[in-house]
C-alpha positions as CSV (number, residue, x, y, z in Angstrom):
1,M,73.0,97.3,87.3
2,L,75.8,99.8,86.9
3,D,75.4,102.7,89.4
4,I,77.2,105.4,87.2
5,P,77.5,108.1,90.1
6,T,78.9,105.8,92.5
7,I,81.5,104.9,89.7
8,L,82.4,108.5,88.9
9,D,82.6,109.1,92.5
10,T,85.1,106.1,92.9
11,L,87.2,107.4,89.8
12,R,87.4,111.0,91.5
13,D,88.5,109.9,94.6
14,D,91.3,107.6,93.1
15,V,92.5,110.7,91.3
16,R,92.4,112.8,94.2
17,T,94.3,110.2,96.2
18,A,96.9,110.0,93.7
19,Q,97.4,113.9,93.7
20,A,97.3,113.9,97.6
21,K,100.0,111.0,97.9
22,D,102.5,111.9,95.2
23,P,103.7,115.5,95.2
24,A,105.1,114.8,91.6
25,A,101.4,114.8,90.3
26,T,100.9,118.4,88.6
27,S,97.3,117.9,87.2
28,A,94.2,115.6,87.4
29,M,94.8,115.0,83.8
30,E,98.3,114.0,84.2
31,V,97.2,111.5,86.7
32,V,94.6,110.0,84.5
33,L,96.5,109.6,81.6
34,T,100.1,108.7,83.0
35,Y,99.6,106.9,86.3
36,P,99.9,102.8,85.5
37,G,99.1,102.1,89.4
38,L,96.0,104.0,89.0
39,H,95.1,102.3,85.7
40,A,95.8,98.9,87.1
41,V,93.5,99.5,90.0
42,W,90.7,100.8,87.6
43,L,91.2,97.5,85.5
44,Y,91.2,95.4,88.8
45,R,87.9,96.5,89.6
46,L,86.4,95.6,86.3
47,A,88.1,92.1,86.6
48,H,87.0,91.9,90.2
49,A,83.4,92.4,89.1
50,L,83.7,89.7,86.2
51,W,85.4,87.6,89.0
52,A,82.5,88.1,91.3
53,A,79.7,87.4,88.5
54,D,81.5,84.1,88.0
55,Y,83.3,85.0,84.6
56,R,86.6,83.6,85.8
57,F,88.2,83.1,82.5
58,S,87.3,86.6,81.4
59,A,88.6,88.1,84.7
60,R,91.7,86.5,84.5
61,L,92.3,87.4,81.0
62,L,91.8,91.2,81.7
63,S,94.2,90.6,84.8
64,H,96.7,89.2,82.4
65,L,96.3,92.1,80.0
66,T,96.6,94.7,82.6
67,R,99.8,93.4,83.8
68,F,101.0,93.4,80.5
69,L,99.9,97.2,80.1
70,T,100.8,98.6,83.6
71,G,103.4,96.0,85.3
72,V,101.1,95.5,88.0
73,E,99.2,92.2,88.6
74,I,96.6,92.3,91.0
75,H,94.6,89.0,91.1
76,P,90.7,89.7,90.3
77,G,89.8,87.6,93.3
78,A,91.6,89.7,95.7
79,T,89.9,92.3,97.7
80,V,90.9,95.9,97.4
81,G,89.2,99.0,99.8
82,D,88.7,102.5,98.5
83,R,91.5,104.9,97.5
84,L,94.4,102.2,96.9
85,F,97.2,104.2,95.4
86,I,100.2,102.4,93.6
87,D,103.0,104.6,93.2
88,H,104.9,103.7,90.1
89,G,103.7,100.1,90.2
90,M,106.1,98.3,88.2
91,G,106.5,94.7,89.6
92,T,103.7,94.8,92.4
93,V,101.9,91.5,92.8
94,V,98.8,91.2,94.8
95,G,97.6,87.5,95.3
96,E,94.2,86.0,95.1
97,T,93.4,85.8,98.9
98,A,94.9,89.4,99.7
99,D,92.8,91.8,101.5
100,I,93.6,95.6,101.2
101,G,91.6,98.0,103.3
102,D,91.0,101.7,102.6
103,D,93.6,104.5,101.9
104,V,96.7,101.9,101.6
105,L,99.6,102.9,99.7
106,L,101.9,100.6,97.9
107,Y,105.2,101.6,96.1
108,H,106.7,99.5,93.4
109,G,107.6,96.2,93.4
110,V,105.6,95.2,96.2
111,T,104.4,91.3,96.7
112,L,101.5,90.3,98.6
113,G,102.4,86.7,98.2
114,G,101.1,83.2,99.3
115,A,102.5,80.7,101.6
116,S,100.4,77.7,100.7
117,M,99.3,75.4,97.8
118,R,95.8,74.6,99.2
119,R,92.8,76.7,98.7
120,E,92.5,78.8,101.8
121,K,93.5,82.2,102.9
122,R,97.3,82.3,102.0
123,H,97.7,86.1,101.2
124,P,98.1,89.2,103.6
125,T,95.6,91.1,104.8
126,L,96.5,94.9,104.9
127,E,94.0,96.9,107.1
128,D,93.2,100.7,106.7
129,G,96.0,103.5,106.1
130,V,98.9,100.8,105.8
131,T,102.1,102.0,103.7
132,V,104.1,99.3,102.2
133,G,107.6,100.7,100.8
134,A,109.2,99.7,97.7
135,A,110.4,95.9,97.0
136,A,108.7,94.9,100.2
137,T,107.6,91.3,100.6
138,L,104.7,89.9,102.6
139,V,104.3,86.5,102.7
140,G,101.3,84.2,104.1
141,P,98.1,84.9,105.8
142,I,99.4,87.6,108.0
143,T,97.8,90.9,109.0
144,V,99.5,94.3,109.0
145,G,97.3,96.5,111.3
146,E,95.8,99.8,110.9
147,N,98.2,102.6,109.8
148,A,101.2,100.6,110.2
149,T,104.3,100.9,107.9
150,V,106.3,98.3,106.1
151,G,109.7,99.5,105.0
152,A,111.3,99.3,101.7
153,G,112.8,95.9,101.1
154,A,111.4,94.4,104.2
155,V,110.3,90.7,104.5
156,V,107.2,90.3,106.7
157,V,106.3,87.0,107.4
158,E,104.4,87.5,110.7
159,D,101.6,90.0,111.8
160,V,102.2,93.8,112.2
161,P,100.6,95.7,115.2
162,P,98.6,99.0,114.3
163,E,100.6,102.0,114.1
164,T,103.6,100.1,114.0
165,T,107.1,100.5,111.5
166,V,108.7,97.6,110.4
167,T,111.8,97.1,108.7
168,G,114.8,94.2,107.7
169,N,114.6,90.8,106.8
170,P,112.9,89.4,108.7
171,A,110.8,92.4,109.4
172,K,110.8,93.8,113.1
173,P,109.5,96.9,114.7
174,V,112.2,100.0,114.1
175,D,112.7,100.3,117.9
176,E,113.5,96.4,118.4
177,A,115.8,96.6,115.2
178,E,117.5,99.9,116.6
179,H,118.0,97.9,119.9
180,E,119.5,94.9,118.1
181,R,121.9,96.9,115.9
182,D,123.5,99.0,118.9
183,G,123.5,96.3,121.4
184,T,121.2,98.0,124.1
185,P,118.3,96.5,125.7
186,D,114.9,97.6,124.4
187,P,113.4,99.6,127.5
188,A,109.8,97.9,126.6
189,I,111.6,94.5,127.3
190,V,113.6,95.7,130.1
191,D,111.2,97.8,132.2
192,G,108.0,95.7,131.0
């Protein structure tokens, strides 16, 4: 049975999240009518409900139509938490076994891709509060810890600890990457 008050609360939360995370958002009406990342999340939720009710073909068809309309592909089998915001959205892909926590921010061109051809957990897990920059690629059953940040264009193939920022290809914590560039030893390694 549909719980209309809960659905309306979720929709309002999503709009407020978009307004909070995008300084270009000028009104709730603008967000509701012109934000494809928001539309993709809303349509994903419907497709996911169909998927969970074992209407798999209908779920995949809706997902496909959503990709056509928004440029965002979220597999209906993925698990998405509350207040996911996909800024701009175009080219974002979320695989079937991906898990996305609450209050996650994805920019355009993000890929949460698989690393196996078997039916198993093969896509990333993003814990609560994660931010993933534009065109970042995360591959395999890795975990990006709570409140971590993945820089734009990063390629992540290993777990990212909570509260850590990673950049590069392959992605490394910012402090570690800085020391590699300037040739100085990382004090955490030297002193640890």
